[in-house]
Backbone as a printed PyTorch tensor [residue, N CA C, xyz], in Angstrom:
tensor([[[208.9400,  19.9350,  58.8430],
         [207.6790,  19.3180,  58.4570],
         [206.5160,  20.1330,  59.0140]],

        [[205.5150,  20.3020,  58.1860],
         [204.2940,  21.0060,  58.6010],
         [203.1880,  19.9690,  58.7440]],

        [[202.5660,  19.9320,  59.9120],
         [201.5300,  18.9460,  60.1690],
         [200.2550,  19.6370,  60.6410]],

        [[199.1410,  19.3180,  59.9650],
         [197.8170,  19.7890,  60.3720],
         [197.7600,  21.3090,  60.5210]],

        [[198.3080,  22.0130,  59.5400],
         [198.2890,  23.4810,  59.5580],
         [197.3580,  24.0000,  58.4760]],

        [[196.8340,  25.2000,  58.7090],
         [196.0050,  25.8830,  57.7190],
         [196.7660,  27.0760,  57.1690]],

        [[196.7750,  27.1780,  55.8370],
         [197.4250,  28.2990,  55.1650],
         [196.3590,  29.0080,  54.3420]],

        [[196.2020,  30.3080,  54.5650],
         [195.1450,  31.0400,  53.8830],
         [195.6840,  32.3160,  53.2370]],

        [[195.2580,  32.5320,  52.0010],
         [195.5410,  33.7580,  51.2390],
         [197.0340,  34.0740,  51.1240]],

        [[197.8490,  33.0470,  51.0330],
         [199.2780,  33.2670,  50.8200],
         [199.5290,  33.5860,  49.3550]],

        [[200.5110,  34.4400,  49.0990],
         [200.8630,  34.7840,  47.7290],
         [202.3130,  34.3790,  47.4890]],

        [[202.4840,  33.2990,  46.7430],
         [203.8310,  32.8130,  46.4510],
         [204.2510,  33.1420,  45.0230]],

        [[203.5840,  34.1140,  44.4250],
         [204.0290,  34.5790,  43.1120],
         [205.1820,  35.5620,  43.2900]],

        [[205.2840,  36.1560,  44.4690],
         [206.3390,  37.1360,  44.7430],
         [207.3340,  36.6510,  45.7970]],

        [[206.8910,  35.7610,  46.6860],
         [207.8030,  35.2360,  47.7140],
         [207.9050,  33.7240,  47.5550]],

        [[209.0840,  33.1480,  47.7920],
         [209.2450,  31.7020,  47.5800],
         [208.4310,  30.8710,  48.5730]],

        [[208.0230,  29.6990,  48.1090],
         [207.3010,  28.7510,  48.9540],
         [208.3180,  27.9210,  49.7320]],

        [[208.0740,  27.7320,  51.0140],
         [209.0040,  26.9770,  51.8560],
         [208.9610,  25.4970,  51.4730]],

        [[210.1030,  24.9960,  51.0260],
         [210.2100,  23.5840,  50.6320],
         [210.0690,  22.7130,  51.8690]],

        [[209.5110,  21.5260,  51.6710],
         [209.4030,  20.6060,  52.7860],
         [208.2610,  19.6470,  52.6110]],

        [[207.8590,  19.0540,  53.7300],
         [206.7760,  18.0850,  53.7400],
         [205.5810,  18.6870,  54.4650]],

        [[204.4150,  18.5430,  53.8450],
         [203.1670,  19.0800,  54.3870],
         [202.1890,  17.9210,  54.5260]],

        [[201.7810,  17.6390,  55.7550],
         [200.8690,  16.5280,  55.9880],
         [199.6000,  17.0250,  56.6690]],

        [[198.4630,  16.6330,  56.1350],
         [197.1390,  17.0200,  56.6150],
         [197.0030,  18.5400,  56.7340]],

        [[197.5340,  19.2410,  55.7570],
         [197.4520,  20.7030,  55.7380],
         [196.3550,  21.1490,  54.7720]],

        [[195.8300,  22.3350,  55.0330],
         [194.7960,  22.9250,  54.2010],
         [195.3330,  24.2400,  53.6420]],

        [[195.2120,  24.3960,  52.3280],
         [195.6100,  25.6330,  51.6450],
         [194.3570,  26.2500,  51.0460]],

        [[194.0150,  27.4710,  51.4910],
         [192.8050,  28.1370,  51.0130],
         [193.1540,  29.4810,  50.3910]],

        [[192.6430,  29.6890,  49.1870],
         [192.8040,  30.9580,  48.4560],
         [194.2630,  31.3930,  48.3820]],

        [[195.1500,  30.4440,  48.1450],
         [196.5790,  30.7420,  48.0100],
         [196.9480,  30.8590,  46.5430]],

        [[197.8960,  31.7420,  46.2470],
         [198.3360,  31.9370,  44.8740],
         [199.7310,  31.3430,  44.6980]],

        [[199.7770,  30.2310,  43.9650],
         [201.0260,  29.5460,  43.6660],
         [201.3720,  29.6620,  42.1770]],

        [[200.7590,  30.5830,  41.4660],
         [200.9920,  30.7120,  40.0210],
         [202.4800,  30.9080,  39.7510]],

        [[203.0390,  30.0210,  38.9360],
         [204.4460,  30.0380,  38.5460],
         [205.4030,  29.8630,  39.7290]],

        [[204.8920,  29.4270,  40.8750],
         [205.7430,  29.2110,  42.0550],
         [206.5480,  27.9210,  41.8990]],

        [[207.6430,  27.8400,  42.6040],
         [208.4760,  26.6480,  42.5920],
         [208.0610,  25.7280,  43.7410]],

        [[207.2930,  24.6940,  43.4060],
         [206.8480,  23.7040,  44.3860],
         [207.6300,  22.4060,  44.2170]],

        [[208.7100,  22.4550,  43.4580],
         [209.4630,  21.2410,  43.1590],
         [209.9990,  20.5880,  44.4370]],

        [[209.9530,  19.2790,  44.4150],
         [210.4790,  18.4210,  45.4860],
         [209.7510,  18.5650,  46.8140]],

        [[208.6040,  19.2620,  46.8330],
         [207.7880,  19.3040,  48.0550],
         [206.9790,  18.0090,  48.1420]],

        [[206.5620,  17.6730,  49.3600],
         [205.7490,  16.4890,  49.5800],
         [204.4500,  16.9310,  50.2540]],

        [[203.3250,  16.5910,  49.6160],
         [202.0030,  16.9040,  50.1620],
         [201.2930,  15.5800,  50.4220]],

        [[200.9300,  15.3370,  51.6990],
         [200.2710,  14.0950,  52.0890],
         [198.9570,  14.4460,  52.7910]],

        [[197.8560,  13.8860,  52.3060],
         [196.5250,  14.1410,  52.8920],
         [196.2380,  15.6370,  53.0140]],

        [[196.5340,  16.3880,  51.9770],
         [196.3150,  17.8410,  51.9870],
         [195.1270,  18.2090,  51.1040]],

        [[194.5930,  19.4020,  51.3490],
         [193.4990,  19.9340,  50.5450],
         [193.8580,  21.3360,  50.0680]],

        [[193.6710,  21.5670,  48.7780],
         [193.8410,  22.8870,  48.1860],
         [192.4570,  23.3590,  47.7440]],

        [[192.0100,  24.5000,  48.2870],
         [190.6890,  25.0320,  47.9520],
         [190.8350,  26.4650,  47.4460]],

        [[190.2390,  26.7230,  46.2770],
         [190.2600,  28.0530,  45.6510],
         [191.6850,  28.5910,  45.5060]],

        [[192.6050,  27.7190,  45.1350],
         [194.0010,  28.1290,  44.9430],
         [194.3160,  28.2430,  43.4530]],

        [[195.3030,  29.0620,  43.1320],
         [195.7920,  29.1800,  41.7690],
         [197.1760,  28.5360,  41.7210]],

        [[197.2770,  27.4200,  41.0110],
         [198.5470,  26.7230,  40.8530],
         [199.0290,  26.7660,  39.4030]],

        [[198.4690,  27.6390,  38.6050],
         [198.7830,  27.6870,  37.1820],
         [200.2710,  27.8530,  36.9360]],

        [[200.7890,  26.9950,  36.0570],
         [202.2000,  27.0240,  35.6350],
         [203.1940,  26.8780,  36.7780]],

        [[202.7610,  26.3220,  37.8940],
         [203.6930,  26.0810,  39.0000],
         [204.6710,  24.9820,  38.6000]],

        [[205.8660,  25.0440,  39.1450],
         [206.8690,  24.0120,  38.9090],
         [206.6130,  22.8820,  39.9050]],

        [[206.1660,  21.7260,  39.3950],
         [205.8900,  20.5810,  40.2670],
         [206.8420,  19.4240,  39.9460]],

        [[208.0490,  19.7570,  39.5370],
         [209.0580,  18.7500,  39.2350],
         [209.4220,  17.9700,  40.5090]],

        [[209.1880,  16.6580,  40.4660],
         [209.4350,  15.7480,  41.5980],
         [208.6190,  16.0920,  42.8480]],

        [[207.5260,  16.8290,  42.6840],
         [206.6100,  17.1050,  43.7920],
         [205.7500,  15.8690,  44.0320]],

        [[205.5540,  15.5170,  45.2920],
         [204.7400,  14.3480,  45.6460],
         [203.3500,  14.8040,  46.0700]],

        [[202.3360,  14.2300,  45.4310],
         [200.9390,  14.4640,  45.7930],
         [200.3600,  13.1180,  46.2110]],

        [[200.2140,  12.9100,  47.5100],
         [199.7240,  11.6460,  48.0350],
         [198.4220,  11.8950,  48.7920]],

        [[197.3220,  11.4350,  48.1960],
         [195.9870,  11.6690,  48.7670],
         [195.7200,  13.1630,  48.9130]],

        [[195.8300,  13.8800,  47.7990],
         [195.6360,  15.3310,  47.7940],
         [194.3550,  15.6740,  47.0380]],

        [[193.5370,  16.5410,  47.6350],
         [192.2830,  16.9790,  47.0280],
         [192.4210,  18.4240,  46.5590]],

        [[191.9880,  18.6610,  45.3330],
         [191.9580,  20.0080,  44.7670],
         [190.5020,  20.3730,  44.5120]],

        [[190.0540,  21.4870,  45.1120],
         [188.6680,  21.9240,  44.9520],
         [188.6490,  23.3830,  44.5170]],

        [[187.9010,  23.6510,  43.4510],
         [187.7360,  25.0230,  42.9510],
         [189.0820,  25.6890,  42.6620]],

        [[190.0240,  24.9340,  42.1170],
         [191.3690,  25.4660,  41.8580],
         [191.5810,  25.7500,  40.3740]],

        [[192.4220,  26.7340,  40.1140],
         [192.8670,  27.0540,  38.7610],
         [194.2490,  26.4260,  38.6170]],

        [[194.3790,  25.5130,  37.6410],
         [195.5950,  24.7140,  37.5230],
         [196.0240,  24.6070,  36.0590]],

        [[196.1420,  25.7340,  35.3980],
         [196.4650,  25.7470,  33.9760],
         [197.9120,  25.3430,  33.7220]],

        [[198.1040,  24.4840,  32.7270],
         [199.4450,  24.1660,  32.2570],
         [200.3500,  23.4580,  33.2350]],

        [[199.7990,  22.6160,  34.1070],
         [200.6540,  21.8840,  35.0520],
         [201.2390,  20.6390,  34.3900]],

        [[202.4800,  20.3470,  34.7080],
         [203.1850,  19.2050,  34.1370],
         [203.2370,  18.0570,  35.1400]],

        [[202.0950,  17.3700,  35.2740],
         [202.0280,  16.2370,  36.2010],
         [202.9560,  15.1030,  35.7750]],

        [[203.3770,  15.0830,  34.5070],
         [204.2930,  14.0340,  34.0700],
         [205.6530,  14.1620,  34.7480]],

        [[205.9360,  15.3260,  35.3290],
         [207.2140,  15.5420,  36.0210],
         [207.1180,  15.3590,  37.5400]],

        [[205.8950,  15.1910,  38.0560],
         [205.7720,  15.0620,  39.5170],
         [206.2050,  13.6660,  39.9620]],

        [[206.4240,  13.5120,  41.2340],
         [206.8280,  12.2320,  41.8050],
         [205.6720,  11.2520,  41.6820]],

        [[205.9150,  10.1420,  41.0070],
         [204.8140,   9.2100,  40.7760],
         [204.6100,   8.2040,  41.9110]],

        [[205.5090,   8.1760,  42.9110],
         [205.3730,   7.2310,  44.0150],
         [204.1460,   7.5740,  44.8610]],

        [[203.2050,   6.6620,  44.9410],
         [201.9460,   6.8140,  45.6960],
         [201.1220,   8.0180,  45.2430]],

        [[201.2530,   8.4150,  43.9780],
         [200.4720,   9.5320,  43.4470],
         [198.9750,   9.2330,  43.5620]],

        [[198.2520,  10.0870,  44.2700],
         [196.8060,   9.9340,  44.4290],
         [196.2060,  11.3230,  44.6250]],

        [[195.3800,  11.7350,  43.6520],
         [194.7730,  13.0710,  43.6770],
         [193.3080,  12.9640,  43.2820]],

        [[192.5550,  13.9840,  43.6420],
         [191.2010,  14.1060,  43.1030],
         [190.9290,  15.5780,  42.8540]],

        [[190.0850,  15.8150,  41.8520],
         [189.8260,  17.1660,  41.3830],
         [188.3240,  17.4190,  41.3540]],

        [[187.9130,  18.5450,  41.9430],
         [186.5010,  18.9270,  41.9190],
         [186.3950,  20.4160,  41.5800]],

        [[185.6220,  20.7140,  40.5390],
         [185.4150,  22.0970,  40.0810],
         [186.7340,  22.7970,  39.7680]],

        [[187.6530,  22.0870,  39.1410],
         [188.9640,  22.6590,  38.8190],
         [189.1070,  22.9220,  37.3250]],

        [[189.9490,  23.8850,  37.0020],
         [190.3100,  24.1650,  35.6250],
         [191.7320,  23.6670,  35.4150]],

        [[191.8540,  22.5750,  34.6470],
         [193.1320,  21.9230,  34.4120],
         [193.5760,  22.0610,  32.9510]],

        [[193.0270,  23.0100,  32.2280],
         [193.3180,  23.1670,  30.8080],
         [194.8230,  23.2020,  30.5480]],

        [[195.2250,  22.5820,  29.4370],
         [196.6120,  22.5830,  28.9520],
         [197.5870,  21.8430,  29.8650]],

        [[197.0900,  21.0330,  30.7790],
         [197.9680,  20.2680,  31.6680],
         [198.3870,  18.9580,  31.0040]],

        [[199.4640,  18.3650,  31.5150],
         [200.0120,  17.1440,  30.9350],
         [200.1520,  16.0920,  32.0330]],

        [[199.5540,  14.9210,  31.7660],
         [199.6260,  13.7910,  32.6890],
         [200.3960,  12.6210,  32.0780]],

        [[201.1020,  12.8340,  31.0050],
         [201.7610,  11.7860,  30.2300],
         [202.4400,  10.7340,  31.1150]],

        [[202.0770,   9.4710,  30.8890],
         [202.7520,   8.3630,  31.5450],
         [202.4180,   8.1190,  33.0080]],

        [[201.5070,   8.8720,  33.5890],
         [201.1790,   8.7050,  35.0190],
         [200.1860,   7.5670,  35.2160]],

        [[200.1640,   7.0280,  36.4310],
         [199.1520,   6.0660,  36.8480],
         [198.1160,   6.8350,  37.6480]],

        [[196.9120,   6.9380,  37.0860],
         [195.8460,   7.7390,  37.7000],
         [194.6050,   6.8560,  37.9330]],

        [[194.8190,   5.6170,  38.3340],
         [193.7140,   4.6840,  38.5560],
         [192.7150,   5.2680,  39.5430]],

        [[191.4350,   5.1090,  39.2030],
         [190.3180,   5.4930,  40.0820],
         [190.2930,   6.9780,  40.4390]],

        [[190.9570,   7.8160,  39.6710],
         [190.9850,   9.2530,  39.9710],
         [189.6520,   9.9000,  39.6050]],

        [[189.0390,  10.6420,  40.5300],
         [187.8160,  11.3670,  40.1830],
         [188.1340,  12.7740,  39.6590]],

        [[187.5300,  13.0950,  38.5370],
         [187.5440,  14.4430,  37.9700],
         [186.0800,  14.8720,  37.9610]],

        [[185.6960,  15.7300,  38.8790],
         [184.2920,  16.1140,  39.0380],
         [184.0990,  17.5620,  38.5810]],

        [[183.2540,  17.7500,  37.5680],
         [182.9170,  19.0870,  37.0700],
         [184.1680,  19.9180,  36.7670]],

        [[185.0800,  19.3430,  35.9950],
         [186.3420,  20.0210,  35.6860],
         [186.4160,  20.4140,  34.2120]],

        [[187.1720,  21.4590,  33.9580],
         [187.5230,  21.8220,  32.5920],
         [188.8770,  21.1890,  32.3040]],

        [[188.9020,  20.2980,  31.3170],
         [190.1140,  19.5630,  30.9510],
         [190.4080,  19.7770,  29.4670]],

        [[190.3220,  21.0100,  29.0260],
         [190.5260,  21.3200,  27.6100],
         [192.0020,  21.2130,  27.2430]],

        [[192.2450,  20.4920,  26.1480],
         [193.5880,  20.3230,  25.5930],
         [194.5710,  19.7080,  26.5830]],

        [[194.0830,  18.8090,  27.4200],
         [194.9320,  18.0830,  28.3710],
         [195.5140,  16.8570,  27.6620]],

        [[196.7240,  16.4740,  28.0230],
         [197.3690,  15.3010,  27.4330],
         [197.3300,  14.1400,  28.4220]],

        [[196.5100,  13.1260,  28.0840],
         [196.4300,  11.9050,  28.8700],
         [197.0820,  10.7340,  28.1270]],

        [[198.0610,  11.0000,  27.2730],
         [198.7370,   9.9370,  26.5290],
         [199.4900,   9.0160,  27.4800]],

        [[199.3760,   7.7060,  27.2160],
         [200.0750,   6.6830,  28.0080],
         [199.7280,   6.7250,  29.4890]],

        [[198.5370,   7.1860,  29.8210],
         [198.1060,   7.2850,  31.2210],
         [197.1840,   6.1190,  31.5620]],

        [[197.3640,   5.5480,  32.7290],
         [196.4610,   4.5220,  33.2320],
         [195.3430,   5.2140,  34.0060]],

        [[194.1880,   5.3350,  33.3640],
         [193.0120,   5.9620,  33.9710],
         [191.9410,   4.9140,  34.2820]],

        [[192.3540,   3.6640,  34.4200],
         [191.3740,   2.6140,  34.6680],
         [190.5830,   2.9240,  35.9370]],

        [[189.2630,   2.8140,  35.8160],
         [188.3870,   3.0750,  36.9480],
         [188.1930,   4.5420,  37.2910]],

        [[188.7830,   5.4380,  36.5080],
         [188.6220,   6.8770,  36.7710],
         [187.1930,   7.3140,  36.4490]],

        [[186.8110,   8.4630,  36.9830],
         [185.4770,   9.0000,  36.7090],
         [185.6160,  10.4400,  36.2390]],

        [[185.0940,  10.6880,  35.0400],
         [185.0210,  12.0410,  34.4940],
         [183.5580,  12.4550,  34.5650]],

        [[183.1870,  13.1480,  35.6180],
         [181.7930,  13.5220,  35.8660],
         [181.5830,  14.9830,  35.4840]],

        [[180.7810,  15.2170,  34.4390],
         [180.4690,  16.5780,  33.9720],
         [181.7390,  17.3480,  33.5930]],

        [[182.6430,  16.7020,  32.8830],
         [183.9000,  17.3450,  32.4880],
         [183.8980,  17.7220,  31.0190]],

        [[184.4760,  18.8760,  30.7110],
         [184.6540,  19.3200,  29.3370],
         [186.0270,  18.8380,  28.8710]],

        [[186.0410,  17.9180,  27.8990],
         [187.2690,  17.2940,  27.4120],
         [187.5980,  17.7520,  25.9900]],

        [[187.2850,  18.9980,  25.6780],
         [187.5220,  19.5320,  24.3330],
         [189.0020,  19.4660,  23.9640]],

        [[189.3040,  18.7860,  22.8610],
         [190.6530,  18.6490,  22.3160],
         [191.6310,  17.9680,  23.2790]],

        [[191.1030,  17.2090,  24.2300],
         [191.9500,  16.4350,  25.1310],
         [192.4520,  15.1980,  24.3990]],

        [[193.6980,  14.8390,  24.6510],
         [194.3400,  13.7300,  23.9410],
         [194.3450,  12.4790,  24.8040]],

        [[193.7700,  11.4100,  24.2480],
         [193.8480,  10.0810,  24.8360],
         [194.5320,   9.2070,  23.7850]],

        [[195.7480,   8.7660,  24.0530],
         [196.4660,   7.9120,  23.1120],
         [197.2900,   6.9040,  23.9050]],

        [[197.1080,   5.6170,  23.5690],
         [197.7380,   4.5290,  24.3240],
         [197.3640,   4.6100,  25.8030]],

        [[196.1510,   5.0610,  26.0740],
         [195.6750,   5.2250,  27.4500],
         [194.8740,   3.9980,  27.8690]],

        [[194.9710,   3.6520,  29.1450],
         [194.1480,   2.5840,  29.6890],
         [192.8890,   3.2230,  30.2640]],

        [[191.7750,   3.0620,  29.5560],
         [190.5010,   3.6500,  29.9620],
         [189.5170,   2.5610,  30.3920]],

        [[190.0450,   1.4220,  30.7800],
         [189.2000,   0.3130,  31.1980],
         [188.3730,   0.7060,  32.4160]],

        [[187.0690,   0.5150,  32.3200],
         [186.1030,   0.8320,  33.3790],
         [186.0470,   2.3310,  33.7180]],

        [[186.5860,   3.1680,  32.8580],
         [186.5280,   4.6100,  33.0900],
         [185.1330,   5.1170,  32.7440]],

        [[184.6030,   6.0110,  33.5610],
         [183.2420,   6.5200,  33.3750],
         [183.2660,   7.8950,  32.7180]],

        [[182.7960,   7.9390,  31.4680],
         [182.6640,   9.1880,  30.7100],
         [181.1950,   9.5400,  30.4990]],

        [[180.2910,   8.8990,  31.2050],
         [178.8640,   8.9790,  30.8850],
         [178.2710,  10.3850,  30.9450]],

        [[178.8380,  11.2760,  31.7390],
         [178.2770,  12.6310,  31.8210],
         [179.2230,  13.6890,  31.2510]],

        [[180.3400,  13.2610,  30.6940],
         [181.3020,  14.2240,  30.1380],
         [181.0270,  14.4760,  28.6690]],

        [[181.6710,  15.4870,  28.1200],
         [181.3410,  15.9150,  26.7660],
         [182.5660,  16.4980,  26.0620]],

        [[182.4160,  16.6780,  24.7510],
         [183.4280,  17.2510,  23.8550],
         [184.6810,  16.3880,  23.7250]],

        [[184.5750,  15.0950,  24.0000],
         [185.7500,  14.2490,  23.8660],
         [185.7740,  13.5400,  22.5250]],

        [[186.9810,  13.2160,  22.0810],
         [187.1990,  12.3460,  20.9310],
         [188.1970,  11.2900,  21.4000]],

        [[187.7540,  10.0390,  21.3730],
         [188.5950,   8.9290,  21.8290],
         [188.6330,   7.8860,  20.7220]],

        [[189.8230,   7.5460,  20.2810],
         [189.9850,   6.5420,  19.2480],
         [190.0620,   5.1650,  19.9080]],

        [[189.0420,   4.3120,  19.7040],
         [189.0480,   2.9810,  20.3200],
         [190.1990,   2.0970,  19.8290]],

        [[190.7680,   2.4010,  18.6750],
         [191.8430,   1.5710,  18.1230],
         [193.1800,   1.7810,  18.8400]],

        [[193.3700,   2.9140,  19.4960],
         [194.6690,   3.1920,  20.1310],
         [194.5540,   3.3680,  21.6470]],

        [[193.4060,   2.9830,  22.2040],
         [193.1840,   3.0590,  23.6490],
         [192.4720,   1.7950,  24.1040]],

        [[192.6980,   1.4020,  25.3390],
         [191.9640,   0.2900,  25.9210],
         [190.6880,   0.8640,  26.5440]],

        [[189.5400,   0.5920,  25.9120],
         [188.2810,   1.1380,  26.4270],
         [187.3470,   0.0280,  26.9300]],

        [[187.9150,  -1.1290,  27.2390],
         [187.1120,  -2.2520,  27.7080],
         [186.3030,  -1.8570,  28.9450]],

        [[184.9970,  -2.0670,  28.8530],
         [184.0430,  -1.7900,  29.9320],
         [184.0080,  -0.3220,  30.3600]],

        [[184.5120,   0.5850,  29.5190],
         [184.3580,   2.0200,  29.8060],
         [182.8840,   2.3780,  29.6340]],

        [[182.4440,   3.4170,  30.3280],
         [181.0350,   3.7910,  30.3300],
         [180.8610,   5.1090,  29.5800]],

        [[179.9620,   5.0860,  28.5740],
         [179.6490,   6.2660,  27.7730],
         [178.1430,   6.4050,  27.6750]],

        [[177.6680,   7.6260,  27.5050],
         [176.2450,   7.8330,  27.2410],
         [176.0310,   7.7860,  25.7340]],

        [[174.7780,   7.6960,  25.3250],
         [174.4740,   7.7450,  23.8880],
         [174.9720,   9.0520,  23.2730]],

        [[174.8990,  10.1440,  24.0360],
         [175.3670,  11.4360,  23.5220],
         [176.8740,  11.4430,  23.2780]],

        [[177.6090,  10.5580,  23.9220],
         [179.0530,  10.5110,  23.7650],
         [179.5340,   9.6370,  22.6150]],

        [[178.6290,   8.8820,  22.0080],
         [179.0370,   7.9840,  20.9290],
         [179.7130,   8.6850,  19.7480]],

        [[179.2570,   9.8690,  19.3460],
         [179.9830,  10.5270,  18.2410],
         [181.4660,  10.7380,  18.5360]],

        [[181.8230,  10.9590,  19.7810],
         [183.2290,  11.1340,  20.1460],
         [184.0490,   9.8620,  19.9910]],

        [[183.3770,   8.7120,  20.0030],
         [184.0540,   7.4360,  19.7860],
         [184.1120,   7.0670,  18.3070]],

        [[183.1880,   7.6090,  17.5350],
         [183.0820,   7.2420,  16.1270],
         [183.6940,   8.2760,  15.1840]],

        [[184.2220,   9.3670,  15.7140],
         [184.7370,  10.4760,  14.9110],
         [185.7490,  10.0050,  13.8640]],

        [[186.6310,   9.1060,  14.2330],
         [187.6870,   8.6650,  13.3220],
         [187.1190,   7.9730,  12.0890]],

        [[185.9250,   7.4180,  12.2120],
         [185.2990,   6.7090,  11.0890],
         [184.5110,   7.6290,  10.1630]],

        [[184.4030,   8.8880,  10.5270],
         [183.6920,   9.8960,   9.7470],
         [182.2630,   9.4790,   9.4380]],

        [[181.6260,   8.8420,  10.4300],
         [180.2410,   8.4490,  10.2840],
         [179.3300,   9.6120,  10.6040]],

        [[178.1580,   9.5860,  10.0480],
         [177.1480,  10.5900,  10.3670],
         [176.1330,   9.9260,  11.2970]],

        [[176.0590,  10.4310,  12.5200],
         [175.1220,   9.8840,  13.5000],
         [174.0210,  10.9070,  13.7040]],

        [[172.7780,  10.4750,  13.4760],
         [171.6750,  11.4410,  13.6480],
         [170.6550,  10.9080,  14.6110]]])
């Protein structure tokens, strides 16, 4: 077990990552692109300026984990350990990632690129998408109750196949809710 350790500028694209449990650890400028992080446990950890693109996170546990300024392309969060899953994202690129079926209640996504992300069957109730680009992101059978989209853009959300009760949108976001009706809003 690793407790309260700092890891900086590690490159795990060429050397394997040590499996285990990491609690209150900080990872800075580490390269985990395509690394095998499966079955690792991260508790109260912070990843800053790390590249986790296409990493294997099968059965990986993220419990109270913060990601800041990270590149996280194509991650399969639907395969991670869902027990006590709690993450937050700030200034991250999560394009092409999949969250299918996860419980992501109250998750903050702050200033993130979420292009072509799959949020199908995800519970995002109370989540906040602050200044996020949601171009071609999929919301289907998603719980978006009380979710805040007021400052996000490029989204298309079908109210008929999602729970959007008390979700927050700006006037600029209304076309993304009305797209399916092919209305002209001017």
